[in-house]
C-alpha positions as CSV (number, residue, x, y, z in Angstrom):
1,M,69.3,271.9,63.7
2,R,65.9,273.3,62.1
3,K,66.5,271.1,58.7
4,S,66.9,268.0,60.9
5,Y,63.9,268.8,62.9
6,I,62.0,269.1,59.6
7,I,63.2,265.9,58.2
8,G,62.3,264.3,61.5
9,L,58.9,265.7,61.2
10,V,58.3,264.3,57.6
11,L,59.6,261.0,58.6
12,L,57.1,260.9,61.8
13,G,54.5,261.9,59.2
14,L,55.1,259.0,56.9
15,V,55.3,256.3,59.7
16,I,52.1,257.6,60.8
17,V,50.4,257.4,57.4
18,F,51.6,253.9,56.6
19,M,51.1,252.6,60.1
20,P,48.1,250.3,60.8
21,A,45.3,252.2,62.8
22,R,45.8,251.8,66.4
23,S,43.6,252.9,69.3
24,S,44.3,250.4,71.8
25,A,47.5,251.8,73.2
26,Q,50.0,254.8,73.8
27,I,51.3,255.3,70.0
28,S,55.1,256.3,70.6
29,V,57.2,257.1,67.4
30,G,59.7,259.5,66.6
31,V,63.4,260.5,66.9
32,A,65.1,259.9,70.3
33,V,66.2,262.8,72.6
34,H,69.4,262.0,74.3
35,I,69.0,263.9,77.4
36,G,65.8,263.5,79.5
37,P,63.5,266.3,80.4
38,P,63.8,268.6,83.5
39,A,62.1,267.8,86.7
40,L,58.5,268.5,87.3
41,P,57.7,272.0,88.4
42,V,56.1,272.4,91.7
43,Y,52.7,274.5,91.4
44,E,49.3,275.0,92.9
45,Q,46.6,273.9,91.0
46,P,44.0,276.4,89.5
47,I,40.3,276.1,91.0
48,C,38.2,274.2,88.6
49,P,36.7,276.3,86.5
50,G,33.3,274.3,86.6
51,A,31.4,271.0,86.9
52,G,32.6,268.4,84.3
53,Y,36.0,269.7,83.7
54,L,38.9,267.0,84.5
55,W,42.6,268.0,85.1
56,T,45.3,267.2,82.5
57,P,48.8,267.5,84.2
58,G,51.3,269.7,83.0
59,Y,54.4,268.1,81.0
60,W,57.5,268.8,79.1
61,A,57.3,268.5,75.4
62,Y,60.2,269.1,72.9
63,G,60.3,271.1,69.8
64,P,63.4,272.6,67.7
65,D,64.6,274.9,70.5
66,G,64.4,272.1,73.3
67,Y,62.1,271.3,75.9
68,Y,59.3,273.4,76.5
69,W,56.7,273.3,79.5
70,V,52.9,272.6,78.5
71,P,51.0,274.0,81.3
72,G,48.6,271.6,83.3
73,T,45.1,272.4,82.8
74,W,41.4,271.8,83.2
75,V,39.7,270.5,80.0
76,M,36.4,268.6,79.4
77,A,36.2,264.8,78.5
78,P,35.5,264.1,75.3
79,T,32.9,261.8,76.4
80,V,31.0,261.0,79.7
81,G,32.9,258.2,81.3
82,F,36.2,258.8,80.1
83,L,39.3,259.3,82.0
84,W,42.6,261.0,81.0
85,T,45.9,259.1,81.0
86,P,48.9,261.3,80.8
87,G,51.6,261.1,78.5
88,Y,55.2,260.4,79.3
89,W,58.9,260.2,78.4
90,G,60.5,256.7,78.3
91,W,64.0,255.6,77.8
92,G,64.4,253.0,75.0
93,G,66.3,252.2,72.0
94,G,69.1,254.8,72.7
95,G,67.2,257.7,73.6
96,Y,64.1,259.2,75.4
97,F,60.7,258.9,73.3
98,W,57.7,260.5,74.1
99,H,54.5,258.2,74.7
100,A,51.4,260.4,73.9
101,G,48.5,260.5,76.5
102,Y,45.0,259.6,75.5
103,W,41.1,259.2,76.9
104,G,39.7,256.0,77.9
105,P,37.3,254.3,80.3
106,H,40.2,253.5,82.7
107,V,43.6,255.1,83.4
108,G,46.5,253.2,82.1
109,F,50.3,253.2,82.4
110,Y,52.1,256.5,82.5
111,G,55.3,255.7,83.4
112,G,54.9,255.7,87.1
113,I,55.5,259.6,86.9
114,N,54.1,261.6,90.0
115,Y,52.3,264.4,88.1
116,G,50.3,265.0,91.4
117,F,46.7,266.1,92.0
118,G,45.4,262.5,91.7
119,Y,48.0,261.1,89.2
120,G,50.6,259.8,91.8
121,G,52.4,257.3,89.6
122,V,49.6,254.6,89.5
123,G,45.9,254.9,88.5
124,F,44.0,258.2,89.3
125,V,42.6,259.0,92.6
126,G,41.4,262.6,92.1
127,G,37.7,261.8,91.2
128,R,35.3,259.3,89.6
129,W,32.5,259.2,87.2
130,N,29.0,258.3,88.9
131,G,25.7,258.2,86.9
132,G,27.0,260.2,84.1
133,V,28.4,263.0,86.5
134,F,31.8,263.4,87.5
135,A,32.6,263.7,91.3
136,Y,35.9,265.3,92.6
137,N,37.9,264.2,95.5
138,T,38.6,267.4,97.1
139,A,41.7,265.9,99.2
140,V,43.7,266.3,96.3
141,M,41.8,268.6,93.7
142,H,41.1,272.5,94.0
143,V,37.4,272.6,93.8
144,N,35.0,275.2,95.2
145,T,32.4,273.0,96.9
146,T,29.9,275.9,97.2
147,V,29.6,275.9,93.4
148,I,30.4,272.3,92.5
149,H,28.3,269.9,94.6
150,N,29.5,266.8,93.2
151,T,32.5,266.2,95.6
152,Y,33.5,263.6,98.2
153,V,36.9,263.4,100.7
154,D,39.2,260.6,100.5
155,R,42.3,261.4,102.4
156,T,43.5,257.8,102.2
157,V,44.9,258.2,98.9
158,V,47.5,261.0,99.9
159,N,50.9,259.5,100.4
160,N,53.3,261.7,102.3
161,V,56.4,259.4,101.6
162,T,56.7,259.7,97.6
163,V,59.6,258.0,95.7
164,N,61.3,260.0,93.1
165,N,58.6,262.8,93.6
166,H,60.1,265.0,91.1
167,V,61.5,262.9,88.2
168,S,59.7,263.4,84.7
169,Y,60.8,260.3,82.8
170,N,60.9,256.7,83.1
171,G,63.9,254.7,82.7
172,G,67.3,255.6,81.6
173,T,69.8,257.6,84.2
174,G,67.7,258.9,87.2
175,G,64.4,257.9,85.8
176,I,61.6,256.2,87.4
177,S,61.9,252.6,87.6
178,A,58.1,251.7,86.9
179,R,56.7,249.0,84.7
180,P,53.0,248.4,83.8
181,T,51.0,246.2,85.9
182,S,48.9,243.6,84.6
183,A,46.2,245.8,85.0
184,E,47.4,248.8,83.2
185,M,48.4,246.3,80.5
186,A,44.8,245.3,80.0
187,V,44.0,248.9,79.5
188,E,46.2,249.2,76.6
189,H,43.6,246.8,74.6
190,E,40.8,249.1,75.4
191,H,39.3,251.8,73.0
192,H,41.2,255.1,73.4
193,I,40.6,258.5,72.1
194,A,43.5,260.9,71.2
195,P,43.8,264.4,72.9
196,T,41.0,267.0,72.1
197,E,41.2,269.8,69.8
198,M,41.5,272.1,72.7
199,Q,44.4,269.8,74.3
200,T,46.3,269.8,70.9
201,Q,45.8,273.8,70.6
202,H,46.9,274.4,74.1
203,E,50.3,272.3,73.5
204,H,51.0,274.5,70.4
205,T,50.3,277.7,72.1
206,A,52.8,276.9,74.5
207,S,55.3,276.0,71.9
208,T,55.0,279.6,70.7
209,N,55.9,281.3,73.9
210,R,59.8,281.4,74.5
211,A,59.1,282.0,78.6
212,L,58.2,278.2,78.7
213,L,61.5,277.1,77.1
214,A,63.5,275.0,79.7
215,S,66.7,276.9,78.4
216,E,65.0,280.0,79.3
217,N,62.8,279.2,82.6
218,H,65.5,276.9,83.8
219,G,62.8,274.5,84.8
220,R,60.6,277.0,86.8
221,P,57.9,278.1,84.2
222,A,56.0,281.2,85.0
223,I,53.1,279.8,83.3
224,A,53.2,276.4,85.2
225,A,49.1,275.8,84.8
226,T,46.0,277.4,83.5
227,A,42.4,277.3,84.5
228,R,41.5,276.7,81.0
229,P,43.4,275.4,78.0
230,G,45.1,278.1,76.1
231,E,44.6,280.9,78.4
232,F,47.9,281.8,79.3
233,S,47.3,285.0,81.1
234,G,44.7,286.6,83.7
235,H,43.4,285.2,87.2
236,G,43.5,281.5,86.2
237,V,47.4,281.3,85.7
238,V,49.5,280.2,88.3
239,A,53.6,280.1,88.2
240,A,56.0,277.4,89.7
241,H,57.4,277.5,93.1
242,E,61.0,277.4,94.4
243,S,60.4,273.9,95.9
244,S,57.7,271.6,97.3
245,H,56.5,271.0,100.8
246,P,56.9,267.3,102.2
247,G,54.2,264.9,100.5
248,S,53.1,267.5,97.8
249,P,51.2,265.8,95.2
250,N,51.8,268.0,92.5
251,G,55.0,266.3,91.2
252,G,57.0,269.3,91.7
253,G,60.8,269.7,91.7
254,G,63.0,272.4,93.3
255,H,66.0,271.5,91.7
256,P,66.5,272.3,87.8
257,N,67.6,268.7,87.0
258,N,68.7,268.8,83.2
259,A,67.2,272.2,82.4
260,A,70.8,273.9,82.7
261,N,72.1,271.6,79.7
262,L,69.0,272.0,77.6
263,H,70.6,274.1,74.8
264,K,69.3,272.8,71.3
265,A,72.9,272.1,70.2
266,D,73.4,269.5,73.0
267,R,71.4,266.5,71.5
268,P,69.4,265.6,68.2
269,P,65.9,267.1,67.4
270,S,62.7,265.1,68.0
271,S,58.8,265.7,67.9
272,T,57.0,264.9,70.9
273,G,56.0,261.6,69.4
274,G,58.1,258.7,70.8
275,G,58.7,255.0,70.7
276,G,60.6,252.7,72.7
277,A,61.0,250.3,75.8
278,N,60.4,251.3,79.2
279,G,62.9,251.1,82.0
280,S,63.7,247.6,82.9
281,H,63.6,247.7,86.5
282,T,61.1,247.1,89.2
283,N,58.6,249.6,90.1
284,T,60.1,251.4,93.2
285,N,57.3,254.0,93.2
286,T,54.4,252.6,95.1
287,V,52.4,255.8,95.4
288,N,48.6,255.0,95.3
289,A,49.3,251.6,94.2
290,S,46.2,250.1,95.4
291,H,44.0,252.6,93.4
292,V,45.0,251.5,90.1
293,N,42.8,252.4,87.0
294,N,39.8,253.8,88.7
295,G,37.4,253.3,86.0
296,A,34.1,254.9,84.8
297,N,31.0,254.4,87.1
298,N,33.1,252.2,89.2
299,P,33.5,253.9,92.7
300,P,36.5,252.8,94.7
301,K,35.9,250.9,97.9
302,N,35.8,252.7,101.3
303,Q,35.2,256.1,99.7
304,S,31.8,257.9,100.5
305,H,29.2,258.4,97.6
306,P,29.6,261.8,95.9
307,Q,25.9,262.9,96.7
308,N,26.7,262.5,100.5
309,K,27.2,265.6,102.6
310,P,30.7,266.4,102.6
311,P,32.8,266.0,105.8
312,A,33.2,268.9,108.0
313,Q,36.6,269.3,107.2
314,N,35.7,269.7,103.5
315,K,35.6,273.4,103.5
316,P,35.4,275.5,100.3
317,P,39.1,276.2,99.0
318,K,40.2,280.0,98.6
319,E,40.7,280.9,95.1
320,E,44.2,281.9,95.8
321,G,47.3,281.4,97.6
322,K,46.3,277.8,99.0
323,P,48.5,275.0,98.0
324,H,46.6,271.8,97.7
325,K,47.5,268.0,98.2
C-alpha cells in the first residue's frame, strides 16, 4: 500500500514539474480515490484571534492511511484584498480528486460544498475587505467585538433551509450536484496564490496525528478546529459535536457517512492533489446564491458599512460554549 502511494507521489511530482505554470484556476492532479470522504463534522468556530485573520474551513485530506481531517483555522491572508476559496473533492475519471484551494481577489467555485461560517456553497458572506481592512459579518463569524471593531451584521445571508448540508464532495454517488456559475468560471482566470506556508504546515501536522484519521475518529475528530494554524492543543481547540441544530452554517454531519468504510485497503492511494470533472447535474444547493464572489473592496448591497455602529443585537460573543451561525 505504501509502495503504491510513494509511486503515486513520484508521478504527481513529475506531472507538476512538466506542467505549464498555471495560477488562474484550481489545479487538480493525482490518483483517484474510489470512495468519497466522510461527512463534514459539526463544530463551533473558535473565536477569531485578532484583526486581519480570515477563516479557512476544515476539510478531509487523503494520505497513505486513508482520509484524515485537517481542522478549520484562522489564518492571515497573504496580501490585502485577497479571499480564500476552499478546496473540494470532485468526482471525475472514475474516482474522487482533490481540487486545491487558493487565495484570490474573489471567491471561486468550491464544489457547492457547505463548509459553513460564510462558505454556504456559493461565494463567501462572512466578511469583506474595505479600505485595506477586513470587516467581519458577526452573523456568521465568531468575533469578539469589544476587541475587533471592524464588524457588521447581515443576517439575510443565513439560510435555515440548506440542501445537502453535510456532504463533503461534489458529484458521484450522493455528492453535491453543483456546477460553476459564469461568475465563478470568470474567477478561474484571475491571478491566484497557493496556500500559505502556515496552511501547508497545518495540513502536514494534521497528517501526523492518528486521532485525525477517519478510520480512528469515525468522522468526529476531537480536533475539529483551531484558533491558529498548527496549534492542536489548548484553549483555542474545539471538538466535533454529535449533530447539528437546524440551519447550522458549519456544514457538519451527525452521521458518519463513509467513515466506517475508510480502512486503507478499501481503495487505491492518492495524494491530496486531484483532477477530473465535477458533477454533471444542475446545482440544487442554492445556499447564499445571491452573494456570489464577494470581492475585495466591493461591499455587498444592503449591508451596513463596517465602521457604522453595530446594531443592538450584535453583542460580544462568549469565548466558549456558544454555537454560531
